[in-house]
TORKOL-4160 file (C-alpha; in steps of 0.2 Angstrom, whole numbers, padded with zeros to 4 digits, m for minus):
239
<pt num="1" X="m0210" Y="0042" Z="0014"/>
<pt num="2" X="m0192" Y="0036" Z="0014"/>
<pt num="3" X="m0179" Y="0051" Z="0016"/>
<pt num="4" X="m0160" Y="0048" Z="0014"/>
<pt num="5" X="m0150" Y="0060" Z="0027"/>
<pt num="6" X="m0132" Y="0059" Z="0016"/>
<pt num="7" X="m0117" Y="0068" Z="0025"/>
<pt num="8" X="m0099" Y="0065" Z="0027"/>
<pt num="9" X="m0086" Y="0064" Z="0041"/>
<pt num="10" X="m0068" Y="0067" Z="0042"/>
<pt num="11" X="m0060" Y="0068" Z="0058"/>
<pt num="12" X="m0077" Y="0077" Z="0065"/>
<pt num="13" X="m0083" Y="0060" Z="0075"/>
<pt num="14" X="m0089" Y="0070" Z="0091"/>
<pt num="15" X="m0102" Y="0082" Z="0080"/>
<pt num="16" X="m0108" Y="0063" Z="0071"/>
<pt num="17" X="m0111" Y="0058" Z="0086"/>
<pt num="18" X="m0123" Y="0072" Z="0090"/>
<pt num="19" X="m0130" Y="0071" Z="0074"/>
<pt num="20" X="m0135" Y="0052" Z="0074"/>
<pt num="21" X="m0138" Y="0052" Z="0092"/>
<pt num="22" X="m0152" Y="0064" Z="0086"/>
<pt num="23" X="m0160" Y="0050" Z="0077"/>
<pt num="24" X="m0159" Y="0039" Z="0093"/>
<pt num="25" X="m0168" Y="0051" Z="0105"/>
<pt num="26" X="m0180" Y="0057" Z="0091"/>
<pt num="27" X="m0184" Y="0044" Z="0078"/>
<pt num="28" X="m0195" Y="0049" Z="0063"/>
<pt num="29" X="m0213" Y="0046" Z="0065"/>
<pt num="30" X="m0222" Y="0031" Z="0063"/>
<pt num="31" X="m0224" Y="0027" Z="0044"/>
<pt num="32" X="m0206" Y="0037" Z="0038"/>
<pt num="33" X="m0190" Y="0031" Z="0036"/>
<pt num="34" X="m0174" Y="0041" Z="0038"/>
<pt num="35" X="m0159" Y="0032" Z="0030"/>
<pt num="36" X="m0144" Y="0041" Z="0038"/>
<pt num="37" X="m0128" Y="0038" Z="0025"/>
<pt num="38" X="m0114" Y="0042" Z="0030"/>
<pt num="39" X="m0097" Y="0043" Z="0020"/>
<pt num="40" X="m0081" Y="0039" Z="0028"/>
<pt num="41" X="m0064" Y="0033" Z="0028"/>
<pt num="42" X="m0055" Y="0019" Z="0039"/>
<pt num="43" X="m0040" Y="0031" Z="0040"/>
<pt num="44" X="m0051" Y="0039" Z="0052"/>
<pt num="45" X="m0050" Y="0028" Z="0066"/>
<pt num="46" X="m0062" Y="0038" Z="0077"/>
<pt num="47" X="m0077" Y="0044" Z="0066"/>
<pt num="48" X="m0075" Y="0023" Z="0061"/>
<pt num="49" X="m0078" Y="0020" Z="0080"/>
<pt num="50" X="m0092" Y="0027" Z="0081"/>
<pt num="51" X="m0099" Y="0021" Z="0065"/>
<pt num="52" X="m0097" Y="0006" Z="0071"/>
<pt num="53" X="m0104" Y="0007" Z="0089"/>
<pt num="54" X="m0122" Y="0016" Z="0080"/>
<pt num="55" X="m0123" Y="0001" Z="0068"/>
<pt num="56" X="m0126" Y="m0010" Z="0082"/>
<pt num="57" X="m0142" Y="0003" Z="0088"/>
<pt num="58" X="m0156" Y="m0002" Z="0082"/>
<pt num="59" X="m0168" Y="0012" Z="0081"/>
<pt num="60" X="m0187" Y="0010" Z="0074"/>
<pt num="61" X="m0188" Y="0019" Z="0056"/>
<pt num="62" X="m0172" Y="0022" Z="0053"/>
<pt num="63" X="m0157" Y="0015" Z="0042"/>
<pt num="64" X="m0137" Y="0016" Z="0046"/>
<pt num="65" X="m0127" Y="0016" Z="0030"/>
<pt num="66" X="m0110" Y="0018" Z="0029"/>
<pt num="67" X="m0101" Y="0020" Z="0014"/>
<pt num="68" X="m0082" Y="0018" Z="0014"/>
<pt num="69" X="m0072" Y="0031" Z="0001"/>
<pt num="70" X="m0054" Y="0032" Z="m0001"/>
<pt num="71" X="m0051" Y="0049" Z="0010"/>
<pt num="72" X="m0046" Y="0060" Z="m0005"/>
<pt num="73" X="m0064" Y="0057" Z="m0013"/>
<pt num="74" X="m0071" Y="0057" Z="0003"/>
<pt num="75" X="m0065" Y="0078" Z="0006"/>
<pt num="76" X="m0074" Y="0082" Z="m0011"/>
<pt num="77" X="m0092" Y="0081" Z="m0005"/>
<pt num="78" X="m0101" Y="0082" Z="m0021"/>
<pt num="79" X="m0093" Y="0065" Z="m0026"/>
<pt num="80" X="m0101" Y="0055" Z="m0012"/>
<pt num="81" X="m0117" Y="0066" Z="m0014"/>
<pt num="82" X="m0119" Y="0061" Z="m0032"/>
<pt num="83" X="m0116" Y="0044" Z="m0029"/>
<pt num="84" X="m0130" Y="0045" Z="m0015"/>
<pt num="85" X="m0141" Y="0054" Z="m0027"/>
<pt num="86" X="m0139" Y="0040" Z="m0043"/>
<pt num="87" X="m0142" Y="0024" Z="m0029"/>
<pt num="88" X="m0153" Y="0032" Z="m0018"/>
<pt num="89" X="m0171" Y="0024" Z="m0014"/>
<pt num="90" X="m0180" Y="0039" Z="m0003"/>
<pt num="91" X="m0193" Y="0054" Z="m0008"/>
<pt num="92" X="m0182" Y="0065" Z="0000"/>
<pt num="93" X="m0164" Y="0067" Z="0001"/>
<pt num="94" X="m0157" Y="0080" Z="0011"/>
<pt num="95" X="m0137" Y="0083" Z="0009"/>
<pt num="96" X="m0132" Y="0088" Z="0026"/>
<pt num="97" X="m0115" Y="0091" Z="0036"/>
<pt num="98" X="m0111" Y="0081" Z="0052"/>
<pt num="99" X="m0113" Y="0099" Z="0061"/>
<pt num="100" X="m0133" Y="0097" Z="0060"/>
<pt num="101" X="m0144" Y="0087" Z="0072"/>
<pt num="102" X="m0162" Y="0085" Z="0072"/>
<pt num="103" X="m0180" Y="0081" Z="0079"/>
<pt num="104" X="m0195" Y="0072" Z="0073"/>
<pt num="105" X="m0207" Y="0087" Z="0072"/>
<pt num="106" X="m0192" Y="0090" Z="0057"/>
<pt num="107" X="m0197" Y="0072" Z="0049"/>
<pt num="108" X="m0213" Y="0075" Z="0052"/>
<pt num="109" X="m0215" Y="0093" Z="0042"/>
<pt num="110" X="m0204" Y="0086" Z="0029"/>
<pt num="111" X="m0217" Y="0071" Z="0025"/>
<pt num="112" X="m0230" Y="0084" Z="0021"/>
<pt num="113" X="m0219" Y="0096" Z="0008"/>
<pt num="114" X="m0229" Y="0096" Z="m0008"/>
<pt num="115" X="m0219" Y="0088" Z="m0023"/>
<pt num="116" X="m0223" Y="0102" Z="m0032"/>
<pt num="117" X="m0210" Y="0112" Z="m0018"/>
<pt num="118" X="m0196" Y="0104" Z="m0027"/>
<pt num="119" X="m0185" Y="0098" Z="m0034"/>
<pt num="120" X="m0173" Y="0109" Z="m0022"/>
<pt num="121" X="m0179" Y="0116" Z="m0006"/>
<pt num="122" X="m0170" Y="0122" Z="0011"/>
<pt num="123" X="m0177" Y="0124" Z="0030"/>
<pt num="124" X="m0183" Y="0143" Z="0031"/>
<pt num="125" X="m0175" Y="0143" Z="0047"/>
<pt num="126" X="m0160" Y="0133" Z="0057"/>
<pt num="127" X="m0156" Y="0133" Z="0075"/>
<pt num="128" X="m0138" Y="0139" Z="0077"/>
<pt num="129" X="m0132" Y="0142" Z="0096"/>
<pt num="130" X="m0131" Y="0160" Z="0100"/>
<pt num="131" X="m0111" Y="0160" Z="0099"/>
<pt num="132" X="m0097" Y="0151" Z="0092"/>
<pt num="133" X="m0090" Y="0148" Z="0110"/>
<pt num="134" X="m0106" Y="0140" Z="0116"/>
<pt num="135" X="m0103" Y="0127" Z="0102"/>
<pt num="136" X="m0086" Y="0123" Z="0106"/>
<pt num="137" X="m0090" Y="0118" Z="0124"/>
<pt num="138" X="m0103" Y="0107" Z="0117"/>
<pt num="139" X="m0091" Y="0097" Z="0109"/>
<pt num="140" X="m0080" Y="0098" Z="0123"/>
<pt num="141" X="m0094" Y="0089" Z="0135"/>
<pt num="142" X="m0097" Y="0075" Z="0124"/>
<pt num="143" X="m0079" Y="0068" Z="0134"/>
<pt num="144" X="m0082" Y="0050" Z="0129"/>
<pt num="145" X="m0078" Y="0043" Z="0111"/>
<pt num="146" X="m0093" Y="0034" Z="0110"/>
<pt num="147" X="m0111" Y="0032" Z="0116"/>
<pt num="148" X="m0127" Y="0042" Z="0114"/>
<pt num="149" X="m0124" Y="0063" Z="0117"/>
<pt num="150" X="m0136" Y="0077" Z="0116"/>
<pt num="151" X="m0136" Y="0097" Z="0115"/>
<pt num="152" X="m0145" Y="0108" Z="0128"/>
<pt num="153" X="m0158" Y="0115" Z="0113"/>
<pt num="154" X="m0163" Y="0129" Z="0125"/>
<pt num="155" X="m0145" Y="0139" Z="0118"/>
<pt num="156" X="m0151" Y="0139" Z="0103"/>
<pt num="157" X="m0158" Y="0151" Z="0091"/>
<pt num="158" X="m0168" Y="0154" Z="0074"/>
<pt num="159" X="m0157" Y="0159" Z="0060"/>
<pt num="160" X="m0167" Y="0164" Z="0044"/>
<pt num="161" X="m0157" Y="0154" Z="0027"/>
<pt num="162" X="m0160" Y="0163" Z="0010"/>
<pt num="163" X="m0153" Y="0148" Z="m0001"/>
<pt num="164" X="m0151" Y="0129" Z="0000"/>
<pt num="165" X="m0131" Y="0129" Z="0004"/>
<pt num="166" X="m0121" Y="0118" Z="0013"/>
<pt num="167" X="m0128" Y="0103" Z="0023"/>
<pt num="168" X="m0145" Y="0111" Z="0021"/>
<pt num="169" X="m0150" Y="0105" Z="0002"/>
<pt num="170" X="m0164" Y="0094" Z="0002"/>
<pt num="171" X="m0169" Y="0087" Z="m0015"/>
<pt num="172" X="m0182" Y="0077" Z="m0023"/>
<pt num="173" X="m0178" Y="0057" Z="m0024"/>
<pt num="174" X="m0182" Y="0058" Z="m0041"/>
<pt num="175" X="m0173" Y="0073" Z="m0048"/>
<pt num="176" X="m0158" Y="0065" Z="m0038"/>
<pt num="177" X="m0162" Y="0048" Z="m0048"/>
<pt num="178" X="m0161" Y="0055" Z="m0066"/>
<pt num="179" X="m0149" Y="0069" Z="m0065"/>
<pt num="180" X="m0138" Y="0063" Z="m0049"/>
<pt num="181" X="m0127" Y="0079" Z="m0041"/>
<pt num="182" X="m0115" Y="0085" Z="m0053"/>
<pt num="183" X="m0109" Y="0071" Z="m0062"/>
<pt num="184" X="m0103" Y="0079" Z="m0077"/>
<pt num="185" X="m0094" Y="0093" Z="m0067"/>
<pt num="186" X="m0076" Y="0091" Z="m0066"/>
<pt num="187" X="m0073" Y="0103" Z="m0054"/>
<pt num="188" X="m0085" Y="0091" Z="m0043"/>
<pt num="189" X="m0080" Y="0074" Z="m0045"/>
<pt num="190" X="m0061" Y="0078" Z="m0046"/>
<pt num="191" X="m0052" Y="0071" Z="m0029"/>
<pt num="192" X="m0046" Y="0084" Z="m0017"/>
<pt num="193" X="m0026" Y="0087" Z="m0019"/>
<pt num="194" X="m0025" Y="0086" Z="0002"/>
<pt num="195" X="m0035" Y="0075" Z="0016"/>
<pt num="196" X="m0045" Y="0092" Z="0020"/>
<pt num="197" X="m0062" Y="0097" Z="0014"/>
<pt num="198" X="m0061" Y="0112" Z="0005"/>
<pt num="199" X="m0072" Y="0126" Z="0002"/>
<pt num="200" X="m0088" Y="0122" Z="m0003"/>
<pt num="201" X="m0094" Y="0130" Z="m0019"/>
<pt num="202" X="m0102" Y="0112" Z="m0026"/>
<pt num="203" X="m0118" Y="0119" Z="m0019"/>
<pt num="204" X="m0118" Y="0136" Z="m0031"/>
<pt num="205" X="m0115" Y="0123" Z="m0045"/>
<pt num="206" X="m0127" Y="0113" Z="m0040"/>
<pt num="207" X="m0143" Y="0127" Z="m0039"/>
<pt num="208" X="m0135" Y="0133" Z="m0056"/>
<pt num="209" X="m0137" Y="0115" Z="m0061"/>
<pt num="210" X="m0154" Y="0114" Z="m0055"/>
<pt num="211" X="m0161" Y="0128" Z="m0064"/>
<pt num="212" X="m0175" Y="0133" Z="m0056"/>
<pt num="213" X="m0175" Y="0143" Z="m0040"/>
<pt num="214" X="m0175" Y="0134" Z="m0020"/>
<pt num="215" X="m0189" Y="0135" Z="m0011"/>
<pt num="216" X="m0189" Y="0138" Z="0007"/>
<pt num="217" X="m0199" Y="0129" Z="0018"/>
<pt num="218" X="m0203" Y="0128" Z="0036"/>
<pt num="219" X="m0196" Y="0115" Z="0044"/>
<pt num="220" X="m0195" Y="0114" Z="0063"/>
<pt num="221" X="m0183" Y="0107" Z="0074"/>
<pt num="222" X="m0168" Y="0109" Z="0061"/>
<pt num="223" X="m0153" Y="0111" Z="0075"/>
<pt num="224" X="m0133" Y="0117" Z="0069"/>
<pt num="225" X="m0118" Y="0114" Z="0082"/>
<pt num="226" X="m0108" Y="0131" Z="0079"/>
<pt num="227" X="m0089" Y="0130" Z="0083"/>
<pt num="228" X="m0075" Y="0142" Z="0080"/>
<pt num="229" X="m0063" Y="0132" Z="0069"/>
<pt num="230" X="m0062" Y="0122" Z="0055"/>
<pt num="231" X="m0052" Y="0108" Z="0047"/>
<pt num="232" X="m0048" Y="0116" Z="0031"/>
<pt num="233" X="m0039" Y="0130" Z="0043"/>
<pt num="234" X="m0033" Y="0119" Z="0056"/>
<pt num="235" X="m0023" Y="0103" Z="0051"/>
<pt num="236" X="m0026" Y="0089" Z="0060"/>
<pt num="237" X="m0042" Y="0097" Z="0069"/>
<pt num="238" X="m0053" Y="0085" Z="0075"/>
<pt num="239" X="m0072" Y="0090" Z="0082"/>
């Protein structure tokens, strides 16, 4: 079974470290391959350094795949998601965000999801920190710019999800290869005007384009680090 995890990172190098570290600390089970695809720009020196560091780590069942984009194309996440969708070799493609991280059981369970549950599924629950302050401390606690980091799982509690939004859009690979991710939608494929992630409405447009109801499935050990600030509200913010 092949899974592709697709994330974008611009000025969120610490959050990305938690995500990539989780693949090192809790790799996929035998027989499962997770390709970690990260779209980035070399203008973002700290994120580039993180990717170079992880590229030197060999992890069984994990393939690193860094894809550079000009910053204004990077900040329209549906552009990179479409590129990944059309070229993926995976059975499932997980369109994610940098603030998510995982343990092995998540990948073990995803492998067992029946194809008739697709083409668009999402985890029924996501484990999030009880309050934003805990997430802020998690980010501040990664004092070094490089290296493996891990969050305290005891700070997280389950939150019920009701649709495939943001970083929890999981799509059948064959659907991605055939349909892409909003390839003909000008709203989704035009670069942003500023070097910031704009409010993400592409998930709404994508659900509408799929044309069938997205389905919640039981996927354990999906974590999300909460944080009180976001780049689109605080220019120059780094997390």
